[in-house]
N, C-alpha and C positions, 0 to 999 in steps of 0.2 A: 610902542604897540611893536608889535612880532611881523616879521617878515619871512613871507613861504617861497615858494618860486617852482612850478611844476617842470619836467622836464618829459620832453617825446623824443622823435624821432629828429621831425624839421618844424616845429611849432607852429604848424597852420592844422592840425586836428585838435589832438586829445588836449596836448599841453593849455593851449590858449581857449578851448572849455573850460577847462577847469581852475585858469585863469578868472575868467568872467564868472564862472558861477561864482566864485568863493568870493568874489570884490560885490556881487551881488546881495548874498546871502550873510557875511559878514564885514561889513565896511569897518570893522576894528582890528581887521589883518591886512597889511599889503600883503597882494599878491599880484605877482607878475609868472613870465614863463618862457621858457626858451626851448631852444634845441639843439640833441647832440651834435646835428652836422648842421651844416650851414646851407645847405639845397636849398632855402626857401628864402633867404635872408634879403629881410625888406619887406616881402610879400605882407598882404593881406592872409585871413584863416580861409581856407577852405571854404567855397560858397555853402557847401552844404552842412559843416558845421554852424557859418551863419545863422543857416536856415534855421536847423534846429534852434541855437540859443534863442533866436528871435521867435520862436513858436513861444517861447519857456518868459515871452519877457526880458530878456538878456539879451546887450548890446556888445556883440564882439568885435564890430566891424573896423573899429579904432586901434585894433592890434597890428602890432608888425612884427613877423618874424623876426627872431636872431638867435645865435648861438649863445650856449652856456661859454660866464668866462669865470675865470679864476677869482675874480671881484665878488662874481655872483654865489660861489662858497662862501668865502668869506662873511658879507653881507648878511645873508639871509640865516635866519633860525632855522630853517628845515627845506630839506631837498628831496622834493618827490619825484623820484622819479616811477613813469609808469610800467615799465616790465624789470626781470632781474639782467636783462643784458643792459636795457641805459644805466641801471645801478653799478654796474661793473665796468661800465665805459667811465661812468662819471669817477667812480673809485680809484680807475686808473689813474689819472690825472690829476687827481684830488688830493692837498697838503694832509698828512696824518691826523693834524691838529680839527679836523673839519670832516674828516668819514663821518663822525658819530651823526651827523646832521642829515647826512643822505637815508633816505628810507622808499623804500618802495610804498606807492601809495594805497591800491587794495588791502596788503597787508597790514601797513601804519593804520588803516580803519574798520581792518577786521569787518570789509565786505564781502559779501558771499560771494564766487564769481566759481565759471567753469574753466580758469584757463591758470591754474597754476597761481594765482595772485599777478598776473600779467592783464594790462587795461589791452585790449585786442585794438591793431589800429586799424580803421573805418575806411582811412583811405581807398584802397582799393574792391570796396565794398558798396553797398546800397542805402539809400537815404534813411532805412529801417537800421542799418548797422550805426551808423549814426545816431537814431534815439538811442539805442541799446548803450551806447559809450557815453552818451549823454546822460542817462540813469546814473550809471555805474556811477558815475563822476560827484553826481548830486546827494548820492547818498555819501558816496565818502565828504564832502565838502559839509554837510548835516554834521559830520562826526567832527572833523577841523572844528568846522565854529563852535564848537562844545570843548575839544579839547587845548587847544590852543586858545590862551587868555593874554 
């Protein structure tokens, strides 16, 4: 079984949504999520992320934020950063033998977007921003479901 982890800033919006969506769509893939920073360590996802996921019958209320670790880099087959900056930060601390596992989510999935393949952070936005983020991640997860076997 392949293992995937999604990485955003604090692991309460984008990466937790991605984890929940992929778990729902592709139970044959073990998915997890982490943050680059530990700002929200131990916290549940943002209430707006929980709400938008729930609207699509996906439960992410049982997820808790954590910071990415060297063990995550070793144990996962794919590490999906949500932006170029996140990928850079991961690679800065990544042993060279694991660097090939690190990808930018929207780029890897070839999902069209308006932000140079960076998945915008909805945290300071509206519920509509969370829905837009959800929709982009959903498109990615449909592709991941087919690509990762």
